[in-house]
N, C-alpha and C positions, 0 to 999 in steps of 0.2 A: 504494500499499500505506499503510495506516494505521501510527499508532505502536503499537497493540496486536498488529498483524500481525506487525511487525518484531520486536517482544520476545518474542512466542510462538514466532516461528521459530528466535529465537537459545536460547531456552529448550529446546525439542525439537530441538535438535542441527541446525537447518536444515531439518528436515521440513516439507515443507508441509501443513498441517491439511487434511483432507478436506473438501470443500465441495459440498453439493447444488448442482446447476445451477441458478442464477437465484437463489439464496437468500444472495448477499453471504457473510458469515462463517458463514454455517450456525448449527451449535450454539455457534459461540464468540461469538455475538451476546450469549448470555446471560452468558457469562463476562466479556465487555468491560463490559456494564452493571453485572453484579456486582463487578468490578475497580474501575471508578468509584466505585460506592457504597462499597466498602469502602476506598478510598484518599480519598474524602470524610469517612469517618467518622474517619480518621486525622487529616487535615489541617483537619478544620472547627473552628471556634471550640467549637462543642458537641460535638466529637467526644471519642474514647476518650482522647487525650492531651493534650486542652486546646489544640488546634490547632497552628499553626507555632509559637508561643511555646513550647507545652509540648514540642514535637518538639526544638526548638532546646534545650531545657533539658536533655532526655535526652542529646542527644547531647554536650552539654556536660559533663554528670555522668559520661558514659562515655569522656571524654577525646577527643570527637572533634568540638570546638567548629569548629574550623579546617575540617573537611570540611563539615560542613553550610552553614558560613559562605561557601564556594567555591559551594555551591549556589544561595545566595539572592544573594551577589555578582554583580557583572559578573567576566566571564574564564571560563576553564575550569573545568568542574566536577571536584573530586577524586571518583575512583570510590569505591565501598564495598561490601565483601563481604556476602553473607548472613550470615555469622557476626558481622561488624560489627554490622549492623541488629538481629540477635537480640540481641547485648550491650546496644544502645542502646535498643531498644523494649521488650525484655523477652519471656519465653516466653510470658506470658499474652497478650499484645498479638497477637504472631505465631499464637498458636493460635487465637486468637477470629476474626483476620481468615481463617485459612487454614478454619476451620469455616464462615465466612460462604460463602466461596467454594467450598465443597466439594472443597478440594484439602489435601495433606498440606504441612507447613513445608517438605520438601526441594524441592518444586515452587513454593511461593510466593516463598520468600527469593530464588530468583536473579531471578524477576520483578520483585520489588520493588527488589532492588539495581540493576536496569536502569531501572526508570520512576521510583522516586522522586527521585533526583536532577534527572532532567528536569522531571518536574513542578513540583518546587520553584523549579526556575530559570525555567521559563515562567511559573509564578503569581507571581512577583517580578521582572517585567521591568524595573524601574527600579533594580535591584540593591540592595534593602533590603526588608526586611519590613514590611508595612503595619502602622502602629499599631495599628490595628482588627482586624488579623488578616485571614485570607481569606474571612470570611463564614461563616455556618451552613451546616449539611450541605445543605439544599436549593440554597442559592444555588452552592456549590461545584460541587455534583454535576453542575450545568448546564454550567460551564466545563470540568470533567474529562473529561465525555462529548466534548465538543468537542476537547479537546486529545488524548483517547485515539485518535479518529479521523483526525487529521492525520498526516502522514507526516513 
């Protein structure tokens, strides 16, 4: 089971998504690709918030610098709630991501709260943010697609 399957299972309350026989994730493939693209837009150097550096700045401005620092650094990731994400990212960014995915914010925020710490952690395996950032959206999309499919 991939990371995306796990997250969707948690968000959907453990309900297993309906999958047509022989089609893998079925309709969720589009959501997985869209989610990778949306997260790429959030984390990429040329993304909505200015890449990982911009994301860190937003968390610091919201008083949550230690939280995002735990995701980047080595050790256990501090959890984040959907409300905290909305505070850090802003309603405009959340609304934009939700619109791109065809979801409402209430569905998107728990998914982001589960995925974002894990992805930032996995994209910064040396325990620090790369000086050059995580790359542009195209480079990052390929990394995110692979991470979302891994268990």
